[in-house]
A tleap script that builds the chain and sets N, CA, C and O, in Angstrom:
source leaprc.protein.ff14SB
mol = sequence {
  NGLN VAL GLN LEU VAL GLU SER GLY GLY GLY
  LEU VAL GLN PRO GLY GLY SER LEU ARG LEU
  SER CYS ALA ALA SER GLY ARG THR PHE GLY
  SER SER VAL MET GLY TRP PHE ARG GLN ALA
  PRO GLY LYS GLU ARG GLU PHE VAL THR ALA
  ILE THR TRP SER GLY GLY PHE THR SER TYR
  ALA ALA SER VAL LYS GLY ARG PHE THR ILE
  SER ARG ASP ASN ALA LYS ASN THR PHE TYR
  LEU GLN MET SER ASP LEU LYS PHE GLU ASP
  THR ALA VAL TYR TYR CYS ALA VAL GLY GLY
  PRO ARG PRO GLY VAL GLY VAL ALA SER GLN
  ASN ARG TYR ASP TYR TRP GLY GLN GLY THR
  GLN VAL THR VAL SER CSER
}
set mol.1.N position { 124.132 100.948 91.402 }
set mol.1.CA position { 122.924 102.079 91.193 }
set mol.1.C position { 122.587 100.788 90.367 }
set mol.1.O position { 123.175 99.754 90.052 }
set mol.2.N position { 121.099 101.470 90.128 }
set mol.2.CA position { 120.207 100.567 89.223 }
set mol.2.C position { 119.532 102.246 88.636 }
set mol.2.O position { 119.123 103.181 89.323 }
set mol.3.N position { 119.605 102.154 87.538 }
set mol.3.CA position { 118.848 103.144 86.711 }
set mol.3.C position { 117.248 102.625 85.881 }
set mol.3.O position { 117.205 101.982 84.832 }
set mol.4.N position { 116.273 103.014 86.525 }
set mol.4.CA position { 114.838 102.595 85.525 }
set mol.4.C position { 114.129 103.622 84.515 }
set mol.4.O position { 113.802 104.759 84.858 }
set mol.5.N position { 114.012 103.313 83.764 }
set mol.5.CA position { 113.747 104.007 82.438 }
set mol.5.C position { 111.858 103.881 82.435 }
set mol.5.O position { 111.738 102.656 82.452 }
set mol.6.N position { 110.926 104.249 82.428 }
set mol.6.CA position { 109.688 104.103 81.996 }
set mol.6.C position { 108.727 104.286 80.643 }
set mol.6.O position { 108.369 105.422 80.330 }
set mol.7.N position { 108.523 103.706 80.247 }
set mol.7.CA position { 107.543 104.362 78.673 }
set mol.7.C position { 106.268 103.880 78.354 }
set mol.7.O position { 105.870 103.030 79.151 }
set mol.8.N position { 105.745 104.067 77.728 }
set mol.8.CA position { 104.119 103.338 77.495 }
set mol.8.C position { 103.242 104.469 77.794 }
set mol.8.O position { 102.163 104.468 77.202 }
set mol.9.N position { 103.455 105.301 78.485 }
set mol.9.CA position { 101.935 106.175 79.371 }
set mol.9.C position { 101.254 106.804 77.645 }
set mol.9.O position { 101.632 106.707 76.478 }
set mol.10.N position { 100.228 107.369 78.277 }
set mol.10.CA position { 99.892 107.899 77.329 }
set mol.10.C position { 98.172 108.764 77.515 }
set mol.10.O position { 97.813 109.081 78.650 }
set mol.11.N position { 97.480 108.988 76.593 }
set mol.11.CA position { 95.774 108.977 76.704 }
set mol.11.C position { 95.269 108.131 76.472 }
set mol.11.O position { 95.859 107.550 75.561 }
set mol.12.N position { 94.463 107.658 76.764 }
set mol.12.CA position { 93.289 106.600 76.916 }
set mol.12.C position { 91.897 107.216 77.036 }
set mol.12.O position { 91.454 108.271 77.490 }
set mol.13.N position { 91.408 106.175 76.468 }
set mol.13.CA position { 90.055 105.941 76.831 }
set mol.13.C position { 89.264 105.343 77.856 }
set mol.13.O position { 89.481 104.132 77.878 }
set mol.14.N position { 88.266 105.775 78.889 }
set mol.14.CA position { 87.753 104.415 79.494 }
set mol.14.C position { 87.386 103.113 78.581 }
set mol.14.O position { 86.835 103.014 77.484 }
set mol.15.N position { 87.884 102.224 79.431 }
set mol.15.CA position { 87.299 100.943 78.571 }
set mol.15.C position { 88.543 100.611 77.570 }
set mol.15.O position { 88.206 100.055 76.524 }
set mol.16.N position { 90.159 100.917 77.773 }
set mol.16.CA position { 91.191 101.186 76.702 }
set mol.16.C position { 92.377 101.024 77.479 }
set mol.16.O position { 92.681 101.641 78.500 }
set mol.17.N position { 92.891 100.301 77.000 }
set mol.17.CA position { 93.879 99.806 77.236 }
set mol.17.C position { 95.363 100.528 76.965 }
set mol.17.O position { 95.555 101.411 76.130 }
set mol.18.N position { 96.570 99.840 78.034 }
set mol.18.CA position { 97.798 100.795 77.729 }
set mol.18.C position { 98.833 99.724 78.402 }
set mol.18.O position { 98.445 99.030 79.342 }
set mol.19.N position { 100.093 99.619 77.919 }
set mol.19.CA position { 101.235 98.757 78.448 }
set mol.19.C position { 102.029 99.807 79.029 }
set mol.19.O position { 101.758 100.932 78.607 }
set mol.20.N position { 103.135 99.705 80.075 }
set mol.20.CA position { 104.199 100.172 80.785 }
set mol.20.C position { 104.662 99.369 80.748 }
set mol.20.O position { 104.283 98.252 81.100 }
set mol.21.N position { 106.414 99.948 79.950 }
set mol.21.CA position { 107.421 99.161 80.118 }
set mol.21.C position { 108.109 99.737 81.413 }
set mol.21.O position { 107.349 100.441 82.077 }
set mol.22.N position { 109.565 99.569 81.987 }
set mol.22.CA position { 110.211 100.014 83.012 }
set mol.22.C position { 111.710 99.125 82.489 }
set mol.22.O position { 112.042 98.018 82.915 }
set mol.23.N position { 112.408 99.895 81.542 }
set mol.23.CA position { 113.970 98.555 81.265 }
set mol.23.C position { 114.484 99.392 82.373 }
set mol.23.O position { 114.080 100.527 82.622 }
set mol.24.N position { 115.610 98.609 83.166 }
set mol.24.CA position { 115.935 98.589 84.463 }
set mol.24.C position { 118.067 98.206 83.788 }
set mol.24.O position { 118.307 97.147 83.209 }
set mol.25.N position { 119.024 99.082 84.004 }
set mol.25.CA position { 120.004 99.264 83.456 }
set mol.25.C position { 121.634 99.442 85.134 }
set mol.25.O position { 121.727 99.911 86.268 }
set mol.26.N position { 121.977 99.147 84.732 }
set mol.26.CA position { 122.815 98.980 86.089 }
set mol.26.C position { 122.933 97.574 87.173 }
set mol.26.O position { 122.274 96.540 87.055 }
set mol.27.N position { 123.655 97.784 87.920 }
set mol.27.CA position { 123.796 96.862 89.212 }
set mol.27.C position { 122.246 96.021 89.260 }
set mol.27.O position { 121.838 95.859 90.410 }
set mol.28.N position { 121.385 95.498 88.209 }
set mol.28.CA position { 120.225 94.790 88.845 }
set mol.28.C position { 120.355 93.198 89.485 }
set mol.28.O position { 119.427 92.428 89.733 }
set mol.29.N position { 121.676 92.998 89.645 }
set mol.29.CA position { 121.491 91.655 90.287 }
set mol.29.C position { 121.642 91.738 91.270 }
set mol.29.O position { 122.152 90.789 91.865 }
set mol.30.N position { 121.294 92.868 91.930 }
set mol.30.CA position { 120.514 92.274 93.610 }
set mol.30.C position { 119.443 92.487 93.884 }
set mol.30.O position { 119.133 92.139 95.023 }
set mol.31.N position { 118.473 93.069 93.121 }
set mol.31.CA position { 117.221 93.087 92.865 }
set mol.31.C position { 116.889 91.846 92.967 }
set mol.31.O position { 117.392 90.921 92.328 }
set mol.32.N position { 115.655 91.742 94.125 }
set mol.32.CA position { 114.650 91.140 94.324 }
set mol.32.C position { 113.140 90.892 94.434 }
set mol.32.O position { 112.469 89.950 94.855 }
set mol.33.N position { 112.816 92.262 93.820 }
set mol.33.CA position { 111.478 92.384 93.922 }
set mol.33.C position { 111.215 93.690 92.804 }
set mol.33.O position { 112.142 94.498 92.739 }
set mol.34.N position { 109.969 93.951 91.897 }
set mol.34.CA position { 110.174 94.668 90.706 }
set mol.34.C position { 108.210 94.772 91.158 }
set mol.34.O position { 107.290 93.965 91.282 }
set mol.35.N position { 108.451 96.719 91.303 }
set mol.35.CA position { 106.831 96.868 91.614 }
set mol.35.C position { 106.439 98.461 90.567 }
set mol.35.O position { 107.145 99.307 90.019 }
set mol.36.N position { 105.151 98.268 90.683 }
set mol.36.CA position { 104.968 99.412 89.969 }
set mol.36.C position { 103.549 100.186 91.443 }
set mol.36.O position { 103.013 99.518 92.328 }
set mol.37.N position { 103.351 101.733 91.160 }
set mol.37.CA position { 103.177 102.396 91.903 }
set mol.37.C position { 102.720 103.756 90.995 }
set mol.37.O position { 102.940 104.064 89.824 }
set mol.38.N position { 101.921 104.476 92.180 }
set mol.38.CA position { 100.988 105.405 90.946 }
set mol.38.C position { 100.739 107.191 91.985 }
set mol.38.O position { 100.742 107.507 93.175 }
set mol.39.N position { 100.646 107.555 91.315 }
set mol.39.CA position { 100.044 108.824 92.469 }
set mol.39.C position { 99.258 110.004 91.756 }
set mol.39.O position { 99.671 111.161 91.687 }
set mol.40.N position { 98.461 109.690 91.411 }
set mol.40.CA position { 97.147 110.886 91.203 }
set mol.40.C position { 97.209 111.951 92.357 }
set mol.40.O position { 97.448 111.960 93.564 }
set mol.41.N position { 96.754 113.158 91.021 }
set mol.41.CA position { 97.038 114.436 91.387 }
set mol.41.C position { 96.350 114.736 93.156 }
set mol.41.O position { 95.148 114.745 93.420 }
set mol.42.N position { 97.317 114.924 94.018 }
set mol.42.CA position { 96.419 115.784 95.476 }
set mol.42.C position { 96.199 114.020 96.164 }
set mol.42.O position { 95.449 113.687 97.082 }
set mol.43.N position { 96.811 113.439 95.628 }
set mol.43.CA position { 96.999 111.652 96.676 }
set mol.43.C position { 98.192 111.528 96.580 }
set mol.43.O position { 99.056 111.972 95.823 }
set mol.44.N position { 98.155 110.641 97.727 }
set mol.44.CA position { 99.548 110.165 97.746 }
set mol.44.C position { 99.702 108.847 96.815 }
set mol.44.O position { 98.759 108.362 96.188 }
set mol.45.N position { 101.594 108.114 96.814 }
set mol.45.CA position { 101.794 107.778 96.290 }
set mol.45.C position { 101.636 106.293 96.539 }
set mol.45.O position { 102.576 105.843 97.193 }
set mol.46.N position { 100.704 105.394 96.199 }
set mol.46.CA position { 100.048 104.226 95.811 }
set mol.46.C position { 100.238 102.861 95.471 }
set mol.46.O position { 99.737 102.585 94.381 }
set mol.47.N position { 100.848 101.831 96.100 }
set mol.47.CA position { 100.871 100.337 95.554 }
set mol.47.C position { 99.881 100.060 94.456 }
set mol.47.O position { 98.667 99.887 94.568 }
set mol.48.N position { 100.780 100.047 93.154 }
set mol.48.CA position { 99.466 98.943 92.486 }
set mol.48.C position { 99.974 97.459 92.287 }
set mol.48.O position { 99.085 96.608 92.254 }
set mol.49.N position { 101.145 97.074 92.164 }
set mol.49.CA position { 101.474 95.476 91.590 }
set mol.49.C position { 103.264 95.559 92.368 }
set mol.49.O position { 104.108 96.405 92.664 }
set mol.50.N position { 103.055 94.033 92.409 }
set mol.50.CA position { 104.562 93.949 92.349 }
set mol.50.C position { 104.968 92.483 91.795 }
set mol.50.O position { 104.154 91.628 91.449 }
set mol.51.N position { 105.885 92.397 91.781 }
set mol.51.CA position { 106.692 90.578 91.231 }
set mol.51.C position { 107.853 89.943 91.621 }
set mol.51.O position { 108.510 90.765 92.260 }
set mol.52.N position { 108.252 89.216 91.575 }
set mol.52.CA position { 109.274 88.429 92.405 }
set mol.52.C position { 110.114 88.951 91.288 }
set mol.52.O position { 109.528 89.715 90.521 }
set mol.53.N position { 111.236 88.722 91.066 }
set mol.53.CA position { 112.545 88.485 90.203 }
set mol.53.C position { 112.148 87.582 89.745 }
set mol.53.O position { 111.839 87.729 88.562 }
set mol.54.N position { 111.937 86.274 90.307 }
set mol.54.CA position { 112.328 85.285 90.046 }
set mol.54.C position { 110.632 84.791 89.342 }
set mol.54.O position { 110.419 83.660 88.906 }
set mol.55.N position { 109.599 85.889 89.369 }
set mol.55.CA position { 108.525 85.629 88.912 }
set mol.55.C position { 107.348 84.199 89.299 }
set mol.55.O position { 106.462 83.585 88.706 }
set mol.56.N position { 107.948 84.181 90.530 }
set mol.56.CA position { 107.264 82.908 91.112 }
set mol.56.C position { 106.179 83.437 92.192 }
set mol.56.O position { 105.507 82.630 92.835 }
set mol.57.N position { 106.015 85.163 92.395 }
set mol.57.CA position { 104.920 86.100 92.788 }
set mol.57.C position { 104.593 87.674 92.520 }
set mol.57.O position { 105.190 88.743 92.389 }
set mol.58.N position { 103.308 87.161 92.521 }
set mol.58.CA position { 102.447 88.511 92.226 }
set mol.58.C position { 101.688 89.430 92.883 }
set mol.58.O position { 100.498 89.412 92.568 }
set mol.59.N position { 102.037 90.278 93.752 }
set mol.59.CA position { 100.816 90.843 94.337 }
set mol.59.C position { 100.242 91.953 93.840 }
set mol.59.O position { 100.908 92.507 92.966 }
set mol.60.N position { 98.882 92.615 94.212 }
set mol.60.CA position { 97.636 93.447 93.287 }
set mol.60.C position { 97.120 93.733 94.301 }
set mol.60.O position { 96.723 92.973 95.184 }
set mol.61.N position { 97.055 95.789 94.219 }
set mol.61.CA position { 95.847 95.954 94.443 }
set mol.61.C position { 94.528 95.842 94.616 }
set mol.61.O position { 93.995 95.745 93.511 }
set mol.62.N position { 93.654 95.807 95.599 }
set mol.62.CA position { 92.182 95.171 94.999 }
set mol.62.C position { 92.068 96.304 94.192 }
set mol.62.O position { 91.677 95.748 93.166 }
set mol.63.N position { 92.121 97.411 93.929 }
set mol.63.CA position { 91.852 98.299 93.080 }
set mol.63.C position { 92.312 97.987 91.323 }
set mol.63.O position { 91.692 98.404 90.345 }
set mol.64.N position { 93.050 97.490 91.319 }
set mol.64.CA position { 93.241 96.770 89.557 }
set mol.64.C position { 93.371 95.531 89.712 }
set mol.64.O position { 94.287 95.094 89.015 }
set mol.65.N position { 92.679 94.501 90.532 }
set mol.65.CA position { 93.583 93.911 89.985 }
set mol.65.C position { 91.826 92.616 89.398 }
set mol.65.O position { 90.684 92.770 89.828 }
set mol.66.N position { 92.205 91.715 88.563 }
set mol.66.CA position { 91.895 91.147 86.920 }
set mol.66.C position { 91.780 92.644 85.894 }
set mol.66.O position { 91.131 92.752 84.854 }
set mol.67.N position { 92.873 94.010 86.765 }
set mol.67.CA position { 92.179 94.243 85.115 }
set mol.67.C position { 93.750 95.035 84.697 }
set mol.67.O position { 93.905 95.782 83.731 }
set mol.68.N position { 94.899 94.616 85.777 }
set mol.68.CA position { 96.030 94.775 85.600 }
set mol.68.C position { 96.627 93.647 85.588 }
set mol.68.O position { 96.176 92.793 86.352 }
set mol.69.N position { 97.959 93.249 84.622 }
set mol.69.CA position { 98.966 92.114 84.684 }
set mol.69.C position { 100.220 92.758 84.651 }
set mol.69.O position { 100.454 93.626 83.810 }
set mol.70.N position { 101.392 92.258 85.852 }
set mol.70.CA position { 102.855 92.958 85.560 }
set mol.70.C position { 103.434 91.360 84.968 }
set mol.70.O position { 102.889 90.262 84.859 }
set mol.71.N position { 104.545 91.782 84.725 }
set mol.71.CA position { 105.275 90.196 83.890 }
set mol.71.C position { 107.099 91.158 83.958 }
set mol.71.O position { 107.460 92.304 84.226 }
set mol.72.N position { 107.574 90.262 83.671 }
set mol.72.CA position { 109.498 90.499 83.297 }
set mol.72.C position { 109.771 89.770 82.391 }
set mol.72.O position { 109.567 88.605 82.047 }
set mol.73.N position { 110.269 90.641 82.049 }
set mol.73.CA position { 111.577 89.418 81.124 }
set mol.73.C position { 113.376 89.934 81.398 }
set mol.73.O position { 113.989 90.934 81.025 }
set mol.74.N position { 113.775 88.783 82.175 }
set mol.74.CA position { 114.932 88.594 83.009 }
set mol.74.C position { 115.905 89.164 81.798 }
set mol.74.O position { 116.577 90.195 81.791 }
set mol.75.N position { 115.777 88.290 80.917 }
set mol.75.CA position { 116.627 88.556 80.081 }
set mol.75.C position { 117.090 90.738 79.418 }
set mol.75.O position { 118.155 91.309 79.185 }
set mol.76.N position { 115.675 91.182 79.379 }
set mol.76.CA position { 115.906 92.178 78.804 }
set mol.76.C position { 115.623 93.329 80.025 }
set mol.76.O position { 115.303 94.495 79.793 }
set mol.77.N position { 115.807 92.762 81.329 }
set mol.77.CA position { 115.537 93.499 82.447 }
set mol.77.C position { 114.602 94.279 81.954 }
set mol.77.O position { 114.984 95.443 81.833 }
set mol.78.N position { 113.567 94.084 81.637 }
set mol.78.CA position { 112.817 95.434 81.655 }
set mol.78.C position { 111.526 94.322 81.557 }
set mol.78.O position { 111.432 93.369 80.784 }
set mol.79.N position { 110.368 94.863 82.817 }
set mol.79.CA position { 109.010 94.661 83.315 }
set mol.79.C position { 108.116 95.526 82.983 }
set mol.79.O position { 108.305 96.742 82.962 }
set mol.80.N position { 106.788 94.794 82.621 }
set mol.80.CA position { 106.109 95.557 81.954 }
set mol.80.C position { 104.376 95.204 83.164 }
set mol.80.O position { 104.218 94.267 83.946 }
set mol.81.N position { 103.562 96.155 82.903 }
set mol.81.CA position { 102.488 96.861 83.291 }
set mol.81.C position { 101.598 96.958 82.232 }
set mol.81.O position { 101.547 97.883 81.421 }
set mol.82.N position { 100.849 95.897 82.274 }
set mol.82.CA position { 99.691 95.645 80.962 }
set mol.82.C position { 98.497 96.132 81.872 }
set mol.82.O position { 98.298 95.695 83.005 }
set mol.83.N position { 97.740 97.073 81.255 }
set mol.83.CA position { 96.617 97.493 81.639 }
set mol.83.C position { 95.412 97.738 81.058 }
set mol.83.O position { 95.242 98.488 80.097 }
set mol.84.N position { 94.418 97.001 81.733 }
set mol.84.CA position { 93.222 97.055 80.580 }
set mol.84.C position { 91.924 97.238 81.454 }
set mol.84.O position { 91.911 96.991 82.660 }
set mol.85.N position { 90.625 97.777 80.614 }
set mol.85.CA position { 89.845 98.167 81.047 }
set mol.85.C position { 89.803 99.374 82.059 }
set mol.85.O position { 89.208 99.436 83.135 }
set mol.86.N position { 90.594 100.324 81.433 }
set mol.86.CA position { 90.958 101.415 82.355 }
set mol.86.C position { 89.678 102.541 82.184 }
set mol.86.O position { 88.957 102.930 81.266 }
set mol.87.N position { 89.855 102.832 83.717 }
set mol.87.CA position { 88.746 103.743 84.251 }
set mol.87.C position { 89.378 105.014 85.028 }
set mol.87.O position { 90.347 104.980 85.787 }
set mol.88.N position { 88.521 106.268 84.623 }
set mol.88.CA position { 89.289 107.731 85.062 }
set mol.88.C position { 90.307 107.649 86.101 }
set mol.88.O position { 91.478 108.028 86.112 }
set mol.89.N position { 89.350 106.878 87.251 }
set mol.89.CA position { 90.453 106.655 88.182 }
set mol.89.C position { 91.984 106.320 88.078 }
set mol.89.O position { 92.929 106.746 88.742 }
set mol.90.N position { 91.945 105.579 87.216 }
set mol.90.CA position { 93.798 104.974 86.969 }
set mol.90.C position { 94.078 106.360 86.432 }
set mol.90.O position { 95.230 106.334 86.000 }
set mol.91.N position { 93.585 107.470 86.276 }
set mol.91.CA position { 94.627 108.635 85.778 }
set mol.91.C position { 95.482 109.000 86.900 }
set mol.91.O position { 94.918 109.167 87.982 }
set mol.92.N position { 96.696 109.146 86.834 }
set mol.92.CA position { 97.948 108.957 87.967 }
set mol.92.C position { 99.324 108.856 86.871 }
set mol.92.O position { 99.296 108.421 85.720 }
set mol.93.N position { 100.646 109.462 87.704 }
set mol.93.CA position { 101.780 109.136 87.265 }
set mol.93.C position { 102.133 107.560 87.588 }
set mol.93.O position { 101.970 107.103 88.719 }
set mol.94.N position { 102.481 107.009 86.821 }
set mol.94.CA position { 103.057 105.507 87.201 }
set mol.94.C position { 104.558 105.623 87.301 }
set mol.94.O position { 105.278 106.044 86.396 }
set mol.95.N position { 105.110 105.056 88.921 }
set mol.95.CA position { 106.437 105.042 88.795 }
set mol.95.C position { 106.625 103.038 89.171 }
set mol.95.O position { 105.995 102.166 89.770 }
set mol.96.N position { 108.166 103.193 88.189 }
set mol.96.CA position { 108.440 101.839 88.630 }
set mol.96.C position { 109.360 101.704 89.710 }
set mol.96.O position { 109.772 102.722 90.267 }
set mol.97.N position { 109.776 100.436 90.118 }
set mol.97.CA position { 110.929 100.390 91.316 }
set mol.97.C position { 110.712 98.896 91.459 }
set mol.97.O position { 109.840 98.039 91.318 }
set mol.98.N position { 112.622 99.126 91.998 }
set mol.98.CA position { 113.321 97.617 92.489 }
set mol.98.C position { 114.210 97.804 93.931 }
set mol.98.O position { 115.016 98.642 94.337 }
set mol.99.N position { 113.878 97.109 94.235 }
set mol.99.CA position { 114.078 96.730 95.435 }
set mol.99.C position { 115.170 94.996 95.840 }
set mol.99.O position { 115.244 94.203 94.901 }
set mol.100.N position { 115.764 94.674 96.948 }
set mol.100.CA position { 116.560 94.156 97.310 }
set mol.100.C position { 115.461 93.503 98.244 }
set mol.100.O position { 114.343 93.938 98.520 }
set mol.101.N position { 116.289 91.962 98.787 }
set mol.101.CA position { 115.890 91.694 100.103 }
set mol.101.C position { 115.557 92.784 100.853 }
set mol.101.O position { 115.924 93.931 100.599 }
set mol.102.N position { 114.504 92.278 102.257 }
set mol.102.CA position { 114.202 93.298 102.761 }
set mol.102.C position { 113.170 92.500 103.954 }
set mol.102.O position { 111.940 92.547 103.996 }
set mol.103.N position { 114.001 91.848 104.784 }
set mol.103.CA position { 112.805 90.461 105.588 }
set mol.103.C position { 111.928 91.775 106.496 }
set mol.103.O position { 112.392 92.793 107.010 }
set mol.104.N position { 110.400 91.234 106.435 }
set mol.104.CA position { 109.524 92.082 107.040 }
set mol.104.C position { 108.843 93.270 106.292 }
set mol.104.O position { 107.783 93.598 106.826 }
set mol.105.N position { 109.120 93.857 105.405 }
set mol.105.CA position { 109.209 94.676 104.624 }
set mol.105.C position { 107.950 93.815 103.737 }
set mol.105.O position { 108.167 92.636 103.455 }
set mol.106.N position { 107.103 94.236 103.468 }
set mol.106.CA position { 105.906 93.968 102.032 }
set mol.106.C position { 106.046 94.548 100.881 }
set mol.106.O position { 106.289 95.755 100.916 }
set mol.107.N position { 105.946 93.944 99.682 }
set mol.107.CA position { 105.981 94.430 98.529 }
set mol.107.C position { 105.589 95.838 98.208 }
set mol.107.O position { 106.188 96.724 97.597 }
set mol.108.N position { 103.568 95.772 99.207 }
set mol.108.CA position { 103.053 96.853 99.017 }
set mol.108.C position { 103.913 98.165 99.966 }
set mol.108.O position { 103.459 99.309 99.933 }
set mol.109.N position { 105.174 97.833 100.783 }
set mol.109.CA position { 105.478 99.109 101.204 }
set mol.109.C position { 106.345 99.680 100.141 }
set mol.109.O position { 106.737 98.963 99.220 }
set mol.110.N position { 106.712 101.123 100.236 }
set mol.110.CA position { 107.550 101.999 99.504 }
set mol.110.C position { 109.092 102.224 100.114 }
set mol.110.O position { 110.009 102.903 99.650 }
set mol.111.N position { 109.034 101.275 101.518 }
set mol.111.CA position { 110.493 101.385 102.036 }
set mol.111.C position { 110.803 99.839 101.498 }
set mol.111.O position { 111.701 99.257 102.106 }
set mol.112.N position { 110.123 99.093 100.377 }
set mol.112.CA position { 110.924 97.834 100.233 }
set mol.112.C position { 111.542 98.766 98.955 }
set mol.112.O position { 112.160 97.949 98.271 }
set mol.113.N position { 111.610 99.549 98.583 }
set mol.113.CA position { 111.877 99.595 97.357 }
set mol.113.C position { 113.970 100.232 97.568 }
set mol.113.O position { 114.414 100.520 98.679 }
set mol.114.N position { 114.639 100.285 96.582 }
set mol.114.CA position { 115.564 100.701 96.474 }
set mol.114.C position { 116.179 102.703 94.960 }
set mol.114.O position { 116.776 103.779 94.908 }
set mol.115.N position { 115.253 101.597 94.121 }
set mol.115.CA position { 115.268 102.807 93.091 }
set mol.115.C position { 114.488 103.014 92.403 }
set mol.115.O position { 114.311 102.182 91.514 }
set mol.116.N position { 113.678 104.134 92.443 }
set mol.116.CA position { 112.169 104.254 91.682 }
set mol.116.C position { 112.992 105.136 89.980 }
set mol.116.O position { 114.087 105.699 89.969 }
set mol.117.N position { 111.952 104.968 88.643 }
set mol.117.CA position { 111.980 105.919 87.565 }
set mol.117.C position { 111.318 106.921 87.936 }
set mol.117.O position { 111.097 107.405 89.046 }
set mol.118.N position { 110.990 107.219 86.802 }
set mol.118.CA position { 111.148 109.356 86.715 }
set mol.118.C position { 109.612 109.178 86.923 }
set mol.118.O position { 108.960 109.831 87.738 }
set mol.119.N position { 108.978 107.974 85.879 }
set mol.119.CA position { 107.499 108.767 86.256 }
set mol.119.C position { 106.889 108.345 84.843 }
set mol.119.O position { 107.723 108.096 83.973 }
set mol.120.N position { 105.395 108.221 84.466 }
set mol.120.CA position { 105.479 107.991 83.308 }
set mol.120.C position { 104.029 108.465 83.259 }
set mol.120.O position { 103.578 107.814 84.202 }
set mol.121.N position { 102.904 109.236 82.736 }
set mol.121.CA position { 102.117 110.020 83.129 }
set mol.121.C position { 100.707 108.779 82.264 }
set mol.121.O position { 101.016 108.314 81.166 }
set mol.122.N position { 99.606 108.470 82.744 }
set mol.122.CA position { 98.915 107.759 82.645 }
set mol.122.C position { 97.574 108.571 82.611 }
set mol.122.O position { 97.260 108.804 83.779 }
set mol.123.N position { 96.669 109.088 81.742 }
set mol.123.CA position { 95.602 109.870 81.189 }
set mol.123.C position { 94.350 108.932 80.434 }
set mol.123.O position { 94.299 108.490 79.286 }
set mol.124.N position { 93.109 108.793 81.873 }
set mol.124.CA position { 92.238 108.677 81.390 }
set mol.124.C position { 90.995 109.333 81.130 }
set mol.124.O position { 90.486 109.962 82.057 }
set mol.125.N position { 90.604 109.304 80.373 }
set mol.125.CA position { 89.503 110.542 79.466 }
set mol.125.C position { 88.666 110.299 78.476 }
set mol.125.O position { 89.014 109.549 77.565 }
set mol.126.N position { 87.575 110.819 78.489 }
set mol.126.CA position { 86.576 110.617 76.923 }
set mol.126.C position { 87.060 111.829 76.412 }
set mol.126.O position { 86.693 112.222 75.304 }
savepdb mol mol.pdb
quit
């Protein structure tokens, strides 16, 4: 089992920045990918970004590319989502997730991930 705890959400003005953290504990050694998803009110949960455990590969949704950055600190079993130039449409509950190797399943698919955090609210408002 892997437990994930997110932190860092909050209220920010358009154009502002936030950094989300996801601390993992438990049997993390089998994990190969870490990702962030988000769910806005009335919408389905969508992929935001992902990074491999080695850090050698990252992927971003087109809507956040150039504004968001994913990173990880394996020594701390923590990964991060740095969000900049936030827009109203970034308002959502953000979830972190980790998954093991799963051939044929891309990192943008929710089916790739085995464990999920509880979510943290990010609200972009003036």
